[in-house]
C-alpha distance (Angstrom), angle and dihedral (degrees) to the residues before:
residue distance angle dihedral
X1 . . .
X2 3.82 . .
X3 3.80 114.1 .
X4 3.80 126.5 -138.7
X5 3.77 87.4 -124.3
X6 3.79 97.6 50.8
X7 3.75 114.2 139.8
X8 3.73 114.9 -107.8
X9 3.94 131.6 -166.1
X10 3.71 115.0 -95.1
X11 3.83 116.8 -98.9
X12 3.71 140.4 168.1
X13 3.79 123.0 -82.5
X14 3.72 93.4 -105.7
X15 3.85 92.2 46.7
X16 3.81 89.1 51.9
X17 3.88 92.4 50.0
X18 3.83 89.3 53.9
X19 3.84 95.3 41.9
X20 3.81 112.7 93.5
X21 3.76 118.1 -141.6
X22 3.93 112.1 -99.5
X23 3.74 117.8 -90.1
X24 3.76 114.3 -100.0
X25 3.77 121.7 -154.4
X26 3.80 117.6 -154.4
X27 3.81 129.6 178.5
X28 3.71 136.5 -154.9
X29 3.73 141.0 140.5
X30 3.78 114.9 -56.2
X31 3.76 105.0 -138.9
X32 3.82 100.4 166.1
X33 3.72 121.0 37.9
X34 3.79 129.7 -123.8
X35 3.85 142.3 69.8
X36 3.82 123.8 -101.3
X37 3.82 132.0 172.6
X38 3.85 119.8 -156.0
X39 3.80 146.8 107.2
X40 3.68 128.0 -65.0
X41 3.73 124.9 -106.1
X42 3.77 111.4 -168.5
X43 3.79 118.7 -146.0
X44 3.83 123.6 -164.9
X45 3.68 113.4 -148.7
X46 3.81 107.1 -178.9
X47 3.73 120.1 136.4
X48 3.98 108.8 -89.7
X49 3.90 109.1 -93.5
X50 3.74 114.2 -98.6
X51 3.83 130.4 -157.7
X52 3.88 122.0 -145.6
X53 3.79 108.7 -121.6
X54 3.81 121.7 -172.6
X55 3.88 112.5 -140.1
X56 3.76 132.9 -152.9
X57 3.74 116.9 -122.8
X58 3.91 88.2 -107.6
X59 3.84 91.2 57.8
X60 3.75 95.6 53.7
X61 3.84 100.5 83.9
X62 3.83 92.4 49.3
X63 3.87 89.0 49.2
X64 3.73 91.5 54.5
X65 3.76 91.7 49.6
X66 3.80 89.2 50.6
X67 3.84 89.8 53.1
X68 3.76 92.5 50.2
X69 3.80 91.1 47.2
X70 3.95 88.4 52.6
X71 3.86 89.5 51.1
X72 3.87 90.3 49.9
X73 3.78 90.9 49.9
X74 3.83 93.5 47.3
X75 3.84 88.8 51.1
X76 3.76 93.5 54.6
X77 3.77 93.1 47.9
X78 3.81 91.8 51.1
X79 3.77 91.4 48.1
X80 3.77 89.8 52.8
X81 3.77 91.6 45.5
X82 3.93 91.4 49.3
X83 3.80 90.5 50.2
X84 3.85 93.2 48.7
X85 3.80 89.8 50.3
X86 3.68 90.8 48.2
X87 3.77 91.9 53.5
X88 3.83 93.9 46.9
X89 3.86 103.2 41.3
X90 3.71 109.5 1.8
X91 3.87 144.8 -81.1
X92 3.81 94.7 -86.1
X93 3.86 91.6 61.7
X94 3.88 90.2 41.6
X95 3.81 89.1 57.0
X96 3.78 88.2 74.6
X97 3.80 86.2 78.9
X98 3.81 92.5 56.9
X99 3.83 86.5 76.7
X100 3.82 89.4 53.4
X101 3.85 92.0 49.7
X102 3.82 90.4 49.7
X103 3.78 88.4 55.0
X104 3.72 93.6 50.8
X105 3.83 90.4 48.0
X106 3.85 93.0 44.7
X107 3.70 101.4 132.4
X108 3.88 92.8 -165.5
X109 3.87 90.6 55.2
X110 3.82 90.3 43.8
X111 3.82 94.2 49.9
X112 3.82 90.3 46.3
X113 3.79 90.5 55.3
X114 3.78 95.3 45.4
X115 3.84 92.5 44.9
X116 3.93 88.0 53.0
X117 3.75 92.4 47.6
X118 3.77 88.1 53.4
X119 3.78 98.5 43.8
X120 3.78 101.0 38.1
X121 3.88 95.9 31.5
X122 3.86 92.7 -137.1
X123 3.80 130.4 143.5
X124 3.84 118.7 -86.3
X125 3.90 94.6 -115.9
X126 3.77 93.2 55.5
X127 3.78 95.9 44.0
X128 3.82 93.1 44.6
X129 3.84 90.1 50.4
X130 3.77 92.4 50.9
X131 3.81 93.4 50.6
X132 3.74 93.5 48.5
X133 3.93 91.6 48.7
X134 3.80 85.5 55.8
X135 3.87 89.6 53.6
X136 3.89 91.3 43.1
X137 3.88 91.6 50.9
X138 3.78 90.4 55.3
X139 3.85 92.9 49.5
X140 3.84 91.9 47.9
X141 3.88 91.4 56.1
X142 3.81 91.1 57.5
X143 3.84 116.1 102.1
X144 3.81 95.4 -148.8
X145 3.71 115.7 100.2
X146 3.81 93.8 -150.2
X147 3.77 92.9 53.5
X148 3.78 93.5 43.9
X149 3.85 87.1 53.3
X150 3.76 88.9 61.6
X151 3.82 87.3 67.4
X152 3.81 86.7 78.5
X153 3.78 90.4 57.0
X154 3.77 91.6 51.0
X155 3.82 92.2 49.7
X156 3.73 91.7 47.1
X157 3.79 91.0 56.0
X158 3.77 91.5 42.8
X159 3.84 92.3 53.1
X160 3.75 92.1 49.1
X161 3.80 93.8 51.9
X162 3.74 94.0 46.6
X163 3.81 91.5 47.2
X164 3.75 88.8 51.7
X165 3.86 90.2 51.3
X166 3.69 91.5 49.0
X167 3.82 95.0 42.1
X168 3.80 93.6 -122.5
X169 3.68 124.5 152.2
X170 3.89 120.2 -113.6
X171 3.82 118.3 -118.8
X172 3.78 104.5 -107.5
X173 3.95 114.6 -154.0
X174 3.77 87.2 -173.5
X175 3.74 91.0 76.1
X176 3.77 108.5 53.8
X177 3.82 120.1 151.8
X178 3.80 95.9 -139.1
X179 3.93 139.4 4.5
X180 3.79 112.9 -73.9
X181 3.87 143.5 159.1
X182 3.77 110.3 -116.8
X183 3.79 116.1 -131.0
X184 3.82 121.2 -170.3
X185 3.69 143.2 144.9
X186 3.81 84.8 -114.4
X187 3.78 138.1 -20.1
X188 3.75 124.4 -142.0
X189 3.80 123.1 -132.9
X190 3.79 88.7 -107.5
X191 3.82 90.6 57.4
X192 3.68 92.2 48.2
X193 3.78 96.1 45.2
X194 3.79 92.0 50.5
X195 3.80 93.5 55.0
X196 3.72 120.3 127.0
X197 3.67 104.4 -131.7
X198 3.83 91.9 -153.2
X199 3.79 92.2 56.4
X200 3.77 103.9 28.6
X201 3.75 102.3 75.1
X202 3.87 96.0 178.4
X203 3.72 139.9 -44.0
X204 3.87 140.0 -126.4
X205 3.86 125.8 -162.2
X206 3.83 131.1 -176.0
X207 3.78 93.2 -134.5
X208 3.80 137.7 28.7
X209 3.71 140.5 86.4
X210 3.80 140.1 -127.0
X211 3.80 90.1 -92.8
X212 3.84 97.0 51.3
X213 3.79 115.7 113.0
X214 3.79 90.1 -119.1
X215 3.84 92.2 57.3
X216 3.80 90.1 46.6
X217 3.85 92.3 50.5
X218 3.87 88.7 46.3
X219 3.81 91.2 56.5
X220 3.79 91.9 45.2
X221 3.82 92.0 53.1
X222 3.85 90.5 42.2
X223 3.85 92.3 -125.0
X224 3.83 111.9 153.5
X225 3.84 108.1 -118.4
X226 3.74 143.4 174.9
X227 3.78 121.2 -167.6
X228 3.75 132.2 -177.5
X229 3.84 94.3 47.3
X230 3.79 101.8 152.2
X231 3.75 113.4 -113.2
X232 3.78 92.4 -15.7
X233 3.77 95.1 165.3
X234 3.80 89.7 53.6
X235 3.75 99.2 44.7
X236 3.78 94.1 45.8
X237 3.77 122.9 60.6
X238 3.79 131.5 -152.3
X239 3.76 110.1 -76.7
X240 3.75 97.9 9.1
X241 3.82 112.3 152.5
X242 3.80 109.1 -113.4
X243 3.78 141.2 -174.2
X244 3.78 112.9 -153.4
X245 3.85 119.7 -166.3
X246 3.73 106.4 -171.3
X247 3.83 91.8 -179.9
X248 3.87 97.3 57.7
X249 3.84 97.4 29.0
X250 3.86 92.9 -115.9
X251 3.75 132.9 144.4
X252 3.88 122.3 -176.1
X253 3.77 116.3 -166.8
X254 3.89 116.5 -159.4
X255 3.86 91.0 4.3
X256 3.86 115.7 -156.1
X257 3.66 119.3 -114.2
X258 3.82 88.7 -106.6
X259 3.83 89.4 55.5
X260 3.85 90.5 46.8
X261 3.71 92.3 52.9
X262 3.90 93.0 45.6
X263 3.81 91.1 50.6
X264 3.80 96.9 46.4
X265 3.70 86.2 51.0
X266 3.77 89.8 53.0
X267 3.77 90.7 48.7
X268 3.84 90.8 52.9
X269 3.81 90.6 45.8
X270 3.82 90.9 47.7
X271 3.78 91.5 49.1
X272 3.83 91.3 53.1
X273 3.80 90.7 46.7
X274 3.71 92.2 49.3
X275 3.87 90.2 52.5
X276 3.79 90.4 51.2
X277 3.78 92.1 43.0
X278 3.85 89.1 54.8
X279 3.83 90.3 49.2
X280 3.73 90.6 53.1
X281 3.78 97.9 42.7
X282 3.75 95.4 112.9
X283 3.80 97.3 38.4
X284 3.76 118.8 107.8
X285 3.83 119.5 -93.2
X286 3.77 99.1 -119.5
X287 3.81 139.5 126.3
X288 3.82 121.6 -109.1
X289 3.78 91.2 -98.1
X290 3.96 90.9 52.4
X291 3.80 104.0 -97.5
X292 3.88 105.9 153.0
X293 3.78 118.9 -141.1
X294 3.92 127.2 -171.5
X295 3.84 114.7 -136.2
X296 3.73 120.0 -159.0
X297 3.84 138.4 172.8
X298 3.83 132.2 -118.9
X299 3.83 115.3 -136.8
X300 3.79 133.4 -178.9
X301 3.89 100.1 -172.4
X302 3.79 134.1 36.1
X303 3.82 88.2 -124.6
X304 3.79 87.8 69.6
X305 3.82 94.4 68.0
X306 3.78 93.4 87.2
X307 3.80 89.7 63.7
X308 3.80 91.2 48.2
X309 3.78 91.0 51.8
X310 3.80 91.2 56.8
X311 3.94 88.6 67.2
X312 3.73 111.0 78.5
X313 3.82 118.8 -120.9
X314 3.89 97.9 0.8
X315 3.77 125.9 129.5
X316 3.74 127.7 -173.0
X317 3.91 114.3 -83.2
X318 3.83 94.3 -179.2
X319 3.81 127.8 23.1
X320 3.90 105.6 -178.6
X321 3.75 98.4 -145.5
X322 3.83 95.5 -174.9
X323 3.81 90.2 81.8
X324 3.83 88.1 70.6
X325 3.78 85.2 61.1
X326 3.70 99.2 40.5
X327 3.85 96.4 47.9
X328 3.78 95.8 66.5
X329 3.81 138.9 52.7
X330 3.78 95.5 -121.5
X331 3.79 134.8 40.4
X332 3.84 112.5 -86.0
X333 3.78 109.8 -118.3
X334 3.74 124.6 -135.3
X335 3.84 94.7 -89.5
X336 3.91 91.2 50.4
X337 3.82 90.5 50.4
X338 3.77 94.0 45.9
X339 3.82 91.4 52.7
X340 3.76 91.0 52.3
X341 3.76 95.6 45.9
X342 3.79 92.5 42.5
X343 3.85 91.8 53.5
X344 3.74 91.4 52.7
X345 3.82 95.4 44.3
X346 3.82 93.8 47.3
X347 3.83 91.9 45.8
X348 3.80 91.6 50.9
X349 3.83 98.6 45.1
X350 3.02 127.1 157.1
X351 3.81 88.3 26.1
X352 3.80 117.0 75.5
X353 3.86 128.9 -109.8
X354 3.83 122.6 -149.2
X355 3.78 109.2 -155.2
X356 3.81 115.1 -159.6
X357 3.76 111.8 -149.6
X358 3.86 118.5 -119.8
X359 3.88 110.2 -49.4
X360 3.84 101.4 -171.7
X361 3.71 127.7 156.7
X362 3.80 129.5 46.4
X363 3.87 100.5 71.1
X364 3.87 93.6 -12.2
X365 3.81 122.3 79.1
X366 3.76 138.5 176.0
X367 3.71 105.7 -138.7
X368 3.77 92.7 -166.6
X369 3.86 93.7 60.9
X370 3.84 92.6 61.0
X371 3.80 88.8 -137.1
X372 3.85 113.1 -172.8
X373 3.78 121.2 -103.2
X374 3.87 113.0 -103.3
X375 3.79 126.9 -153.3
X376 3.75 88.8 -136.8
X377 3.88 111.0 17.7
X378 3.79 94.8 177.3
X379 3.82 88.3 62.9
X380 3.79 94.2 36.5
X381 3.85 140.4 68.7
X382 3.78 101.1 -25.4
X383 3.97 140.2 126.6
X384 3.75 112.2 -7.9
X385 3.79 94.6 1.8
X386 3.73 90.2 59.6
X387 3.90 92.7 46.8
X388 3.84 91.9 49.5
X389 3.78 87.2 51.1
X390 3.74 93.1 52.5
X391 3.89 108.2 41.7
X392 3.90 90.4 170.2
X393 3.83 91.2 64.0
X394 3.87 94.2 35.4
X395 3.79 94.9 50.8
X396 3.79 93.8 48.0
X397 3.75 90.5 53.7
X398 3.79 94.5 44.2
X399 3.94 90.8 52.6
X400 3.79 89.2 49.6
X401 3.77 93.9 51.7
X402 3.75 91.3 46.1
X403 3.81 92.3 51.5
X404 3.83 91.8 46.6
X405 3.89 86.4 57.6
X406 3.76 88.4 71.9
X407 3.73 89.0 67.5
X408 3.85 102.9 52.7
X409 3.82 144.2 -33.0
X410 3.91 108.5 -34.9
X411 3.78 129.1 173.8
X412 3.84 122.5 -179.7
X413 3.77 130.8 -151.5
X414 3.72 137.4 -176.5
X415 3.78 122.8 -131.8
X416 3.80 130.2 -133.0
X417 3.74 98.4 3.1
X418 3.82 107.4 176.4
X419 3.85 103.3 171.8
X420 3.80 138.0 31.2
X421 3.84 89.0 -119.9
X422 3.88 89.7 60.5
X423 3.79 90.1 50.7
X424 3.75 93.7 49.1
X425 3.72 93.5 46.6
X426 3.89 90.4 51.4
X427 3.87 90.2 49.3
X428 3.78 88.3 50.8
X429 3.80 90.5 55.6
X430 3.85 88.3 48.5
X431 3.80 91.5 53.5
X432 3.78 90.1 47.2
X433 3.86 90.0 52.3
X434 3.74 87.9 51.4
X435 3.76 93.0 52.6
X436 3.88 88.7 48.3
X437 3.82 89.9 57.4
X438 3.80 92.7 42.8
X439 3.78 89.7 56.5
X440 3.76 89.9 52.7
X441 3.73 94.1 45.3
X442 3.78 92.7 -119.8
X443 3.80 117.1 156.7
X444 3.79 122.0 -123.3
X445 3.76 137.7 150.4
X446 3.75 107.7 -83.5
X447 3.73 92.8 -165.5
X448 3.79 96.8 54.6
X449 3.89 112.5 157.2
X450 3.78 111.3 -118.6
X451 3.84 123.5 -162.1
X452 3.74 140.4 171.1
X453 3.85 128.2 -135.9
X454 3.88 116.8 -121.2
X455 3.75 102.3 -144.5
X456 3.85 105.8 133.8
X457 3.83 125.4 57.0
X458 3.81 91.4 -118.4
X459 3.79 91.6 62.6
X460 3.85 90.9 47.9
X461 3.79 91.9 52.0
X462 3.88 91.7 44.1
X463 3.87 92.4 45.2
X464 3.84 91.8 113.3
X465 3.86 88.5 55.5
X466 3.90 93.6 44.6
X467 3.90 96.7 45.5
X468 3.77 98.8 74.9
X469 3.78 91.9 60.0
X470 3.84 100.3 50.2
X471 3.76 139.0 48.1
X472 3.79 96.8 -133.8
X473 3.75 147.6 4.3
X474 3.83 124.4 -133.1
X475 3.78 116.4 -161.0
X476 3.79 113.8 -140.5
X477 3.82 93.4 -163.0
X478 3.91 94.1 178.7
X479 3.73 92.0 66.1
X480 3.88 94.6 32.1
X481 3.75 89.9 59.4
X482 3.78 95.3 46.3
X483 3.73 96.5 44.9
X484 3.84 92.8 42.6
X485 3.83 93.6 51.6
X486 3.82 97.1 31.2
X487 3.81 88.7 -124.1
X488 3.84 122.9 140.0
X489 3.86 101.5 -137.9
X490 3.79 89.1 -150.3
X491 3.72 95.6 55.0
X492 3.88 108.2 94.2
X493 3.86 91.5 -163.7
X494 3.85 91.5 69.2
X495 3.79 99.1 25.5
X496 3.79 85.4 123.2
X497 3.79 88.6 69.1
X498 3.75 95.4 57.7
X499 3.83 96.3 94.3
X500 3.81 119.8 164.3
X501 3.79 87.1 179.5
X502 3.76 96.6 54.6
X503 3.83 108.5 129.5
X504 3.79 89.1 -126.1
X505 3.87 89.5 61.8
X506 3.73 92.1 48.8
X507 3.75 90.6 52.1
X508 3.77 93.6 50.6
X509 3.72 92.9 50.1
X510 3.68 92.1 48.0
X511 3.85 90.9 49.6
X512 3.75 88.0 53.1
X513 3.77 96.3 48.8
X514 3.85 92.2 47.5
X515 3.88 90.6 49.3
X516 3.78 90.5 51.6
X517 3.87 95.3 46.2
X518 3.80 90.3 49.1
X519 3.85 86.4 61.7
X520 3.72 96.6 40.2
X521 3.84 93.3 -108.6
X522 3.71 129.9 134.7
X523 3.81 132.0 -126.3
X524 3.73 133.7 -143.3
X525 3.77 134.1 -179.0
X526 3.83 125.2 -143.5
X527 3.73 100.8 172.0
X528 3.82 127.6 100.4
X529 3.81 91.8 -87.7
X530 3.85 86.0 75.2
X531 3.80 93.5 64.7
X532 3.80 102.3 33.5
X533 3.76 102.6 104.1
X534 3.82 92.9 -152.9
X535 3.76 89.5 59.9
X536 3.75 101.5 41.4
X537 3.82 95.9 90.9
X538 3.86 88.3 52.7
X539 3.75 93.4 48.1
X540 3.85 89.8 49.1
X541 3.83 91.0 49.1
X542 3.70 91.0 54.5
X543 3.65 90.0 62.5
X544 3.89 102.2 -108.5
X545 3.75 112.6 168.8
X546 3.84 101.4 -163.8
X547 3.79 128.8 31.3
X548 3.84 116.0 -164.0
X549 3.72 122.8 -168.5
X550 3.74 146.7 140.7
X551 3.87 108.5 -48.1
X552 3.79 90.9 -120.0
X553 3.82 91.2 60.9
X554 3.79 96.9 53.1
X555 3.78 98.4 85.5
X556 3.84 94.0 51.0
X557 3.85 93.0 46.0
X558 3.79 90.9 47.9
X559 3.74 95.0 50.1
X560 3.88 90.0 46.7
X561 3.94 92.6 50.1
X562 3.84 87.5 52.7
X563 3.89 90.5 60.8
X564 3.78 94.0 49.8
X565 3.84 130.6 89.7
X566 3.76 113.1 -142.6
X567 3.74 96.2 -139.5
X568 3.77 91.2 53.2
X569 3.90 90.5 50.3
X570 3.92 87.8 52.5
X571 3.75 89.2 51.6
X572 3.79 88.8 53.8
X573 3.77 90.8 56.0
X574 3.77 92.7 51.6
X575 3.79 88.3 52.6
X576 3.78 92.8 46.0
X577 3.90 92.9 49.8
X578 3.76 87.7 56.2
X579 3.85 93.6 52.6
X580 3.84 125.1 103.7
X581 3.77 102.0 -148.8
X582 3.85 140.6 32.8
X583 3.89 87.4 -118.9
X584 3.71 90.3 59.8
X585 3.71 94.0 51.3
X586 3.81 91.9 46.1
X587 3.79 91.2 51.6
X588 3.85 88.4 53.4
X589 3.77 90.5 52.2
X590 3.73 93.5 48.6
X591 3.85 90.4 51.7
X592 3.81 89.0 48.9
X593 3.91 92.6 51.8
X594 3.91 91.6 43.2
X595 3.75 88.5 58.2
X596 3.85 101.2 43.2
X597 3.84 102.6 26.8
X598 3.90 113.6 7.0
X599 3.79 92.6 166.1
X600 3.88 88.7 67.9
X601 3.79 88.9 64.6
X602 3.79 92.2 44.8
X603 3.91 92.5 51.9
């Protein structure tokens, strides 16, 4: 990646003036789809500077009153912000600010600040900043991404309270003079919620994940965004021309004329595709020769249901339930889980919801369980292995899912099953959970569909032995690829080995589908292969019944499916299985798409 400090050959002053800086390509996580071109506007988001001031005993009561007034002012501002967001994009998104209001109203926090003002006789800004830093340090030490993301919420509230104590004005991104792409180390939910969609073209942050409140707000506002771009606010200067591709997670600084032409063309193509996608929203998802395919959406949080509902005829093919556990400091009990599942199931009715049981471990941890460190967590105590080792947690979740099935169409699936013994033990716990509810006279769906994920090679090879005990398989191709090829998909040094088109992967998937069909069971796919346009014909040809993906990808995949003939997709698979390398399979897929939908490759 080019550096802003790269050495350059000497040139005359006039040559230097004409010479554009070299293009710099940065990568991150695309959390809100779309492409935008514009200039960078850098936003600094540190806590306001505070000065330590020693108070006399007589000044302490007035300082405490000043602190309380700042809390009241902050509360009023947050209520107004919540109401504004509710009017613009809905009550679910506005509920993000309920957590901010709870922090402002936190009596334990307030009492700690007041007690310190009294005992140390220091000004409110200084004391409050010290207390918040203590909270922040605790959050920074947590391993879970979701909990670490809450640090932004704490800092957002802290900055608001301190500015109110100091009488400073808040930076308002709803009042920009001209369109710009926001660049920051991080953005608070307040920043994102206040963005003027006509002037904020997109945003880039150095930190953040898909589950951060800022990312959720960006998707809700349909503002293209890329987060996790290392040192973005350092590598990008004020006013730099940028391209932001929120779909692919790419940022180009000082793009070349050729790149600008290419991306402008992509924007035009995507605009045309979006118009066509909207026009076909209510048409069936079927190939030209009448093969019906069910599309579904992957979600991580209950708040994402509203986005799914905007896509006609789509259910939820993967509800990652672990985020209910990661997002709070204590384990959610059965009633808390029931409320979360019930809300999603009722909102989605009459569409179905597949709830995956707790998939913890690997890159996701529960700090409050004090789980031991592992040398290789991806090959350790994760997913179904963890659940079987903790029946108390597993049974609570199973009962909550069963109870939620009384409110809509629920399916359940177990993650990372490697052996038949694991599947049978998980099913035994499910039957035990049913008996628990029967004894209490609690209603649930007695004919709940149960499935297992195929994520490890052993499960694919044993698919014919697993199929008699379940109603469906769901292929988790992200893990299936990395486990089959022994390649960590997050390791850039071996990224070349992460090959969804490897003939071995194609054979494992076909083996799984054939085993399912031989037992009259259906197969879905919830990995990235489901939403990669280039691979959709391959997935169809393999006989997959349901494709589950990010909600924003559904329209594109649907339109692509409607331009494919099933028998041609099956022929593509036969050719792919005979290939020797992943590159050969990918080339076949490119040729196929070039013939049936060339505008996909151009966009």
